[in-house]
C-alpha positions in Angstrom: 50.1 56.7 83.4 48.4 59.7 81.9 48.0 63.1 83.6 45.1 65.4 82.7 46.0 69.0 82.3 43.5 71.8 82.8 43.5 72.5 79.0 41.8 69.2 78.3 44.9 67.6 76.9 46.1 64.2 78.1 49.8 63.9 78.4 51.9 60.9 79.0 53.4 60.9 82.5 57.2 60.7 82.5 59.1 59.1 85.4 60.4 61.4 88.0 63.8 60.4 89.2 65.2 62.0 92.4 69.0 62.3 92.7 70.6 62.6 96.1 74.3 63.6 96.1 76.5 62.1 98.8 79.8 62.0 96.9 81.6 64.8 98.7 84.5 64.2 101.0 83.1 66.1 103.9 86.6 67.1 104.8 85.6 70.1 106.9 82.9 68.2 108.7 85.1 65.3 109.5 82.4 62.7 108.7 79.9 62.2 105.9 77.1 64.7 106.1 74.6 62.1 104.8 75.0 60.2 108.0 74.4 63.0 110.4 71.6 62.3 112.8 68.5 64.5 112.2 65.5 65.0 114.4 64.1 62.8 117.2 63.3 59.8 115.1 66.9 58.3 115.2 67.3 58.7 111.4 70.2 60.2 109.6 70.1 62.7 106.8 70.2 60.2 103.9 67.4 58.2 105.4 65.2 61.3 105.8 66.0 62.4 102.2 65.0 58.9 100.9 61.7 59.1 102.8 61.0 62.5 101.4 61.9 61.7 97.8 59.9 58.4 98.0 56.6 60.4 98.3 57.1 62.3 95.0 59.6 60.4 92.9 59.2 57.2 90.9 62.8 56.3 91.4 65.7 57.5 93.5 69.4 57.5 92.6 72.1 57.9 95.2 75.4 59.3 94.0 78.2 58.1 96.2 81.9 58.8 96.2 84.8 58.4 98.6 82.5 57.5 101.5 80.5 54.9 99.5 81.4 52.0 101.7 79.9 53.6 104.9 76.9 55.2 103.1 75.9 52.1 101.1 74.3 50.3 104.1 72.0 53.2 104.7 70.5 53.5 101.1 68.4 50.3 101.2 67.2 49.2 97.8 67.9 52.5 96.1 70.1 52.6 93.0 73.6 53.7 93.7 75.7 55.6 91.1 79.3 55.6 92.2 81.6 58.5 91.2 85.2 57.4 91.8 86.5 60.9 91.4 
């Protein structure tokens, strides 16, 4: 894909990759923040973030950590990057 800039130059479009961080322990919260319900649509935070990123990013990466097993079912087909630390 090429993008036209106002100067008349054509530049190659580079992929935009969105990164969503969910690797924290959420120790003060008591449950993963990514799974908190948000709004009236019945979606949680990670689902809303994926929806928002999908409109402007070519790809999305989800960084998971200690709560990966319970977050994983909510990320759909997005690419997971697991941080074991």
